[in-house]
C-alpha angles and dihedrals in degrees: 000000000000124000112228125225112266118239120260113286093017115154128215140162149132122279120198114210106210131179150113118299115282100017091122103264096144094043088052094053090048090050092049097044092041097226134078106260104134122061116241108202120165086225114091125245098030097132103078104152117061093248116200118214115189124214115188118187129169090264104035149008115223121191111200120209108200106204127198113267111274116236136146103281119243098174143020098273088049091054091051091049091053093046090051089053091050089051093050091052091058094049101052135080098223132021117216104200106201121202133176101256093190092072137043119271117268145193092280091060092049090051088056092046089055089055090046095046092081091044114125096197130077119282126203119194109220116194107203133191094052087159090063097045117114118245091252101049094156092111093048092049091049093056089058093043090055096056107031128080106271089223092064112104111235125215127179120210145145115242087193101055099023094237109150094005093113094059088047090054091050092049091052091051090051090059095050123093125230108279148145132275104275091192136021107282097242095054119103101185137013092218115103116251092250091059090053091046089053092049092051089053091046089050091058094046089054092045095050100040101033108178096359095081118039127222092265089090111121130191128214115193106216106175134009118192115186115201131174095269106015141032113219116208126193110198138174117221115210120202134178102238138028091238089066092058092068092050090053095044092046 
């Protein structure tokens, strides 16, 4: 599949979505791209691969890198997730730092700000969960104003309802440079279909089992049969311990 030449003055670039676990990064990327490509489990640390969602508009192509939620690591997987997020920050054109705008800022936000303080690329502060903000949000806003870089633009939105997402999209485009199409204009993700199928299955496992099955669960897609009205998928679920098999089968 060839990639056509972009029109004159066209903008493009990579945007890293950074934030604490469960602030709505995957929900936001799904809202922006318009299709379900990132899993949105209420359990933290579910985004392990740096999934790229692609938004192509008449004026720009934005490639979103959805990083794992950044938190102070307590174990080896946590260290790897934080390292992945640090690497993602260094390889994008704009960082979108997403926070939960319905609650006051906390230590986790300050930890990320420390990481971003040495960042040489533009940072936008996105305050998500506008739909859950109290009417008088001045105190909440102030807690973020006190800790973030005063030069970072701030935009409020709700990834769930879509309110405020359009102005956010425009702000991201403003921060991109003129560039080519990196991907064909009709593509929404560079991850193969089988990976996305596996992620959707993994999402359901995490939703149904919560804490009983850890994030080490992995999915292998064995057979995909596409019929007129249904797609049948045969998959193998890999778990760490035999005891977890019974939980999943049950």
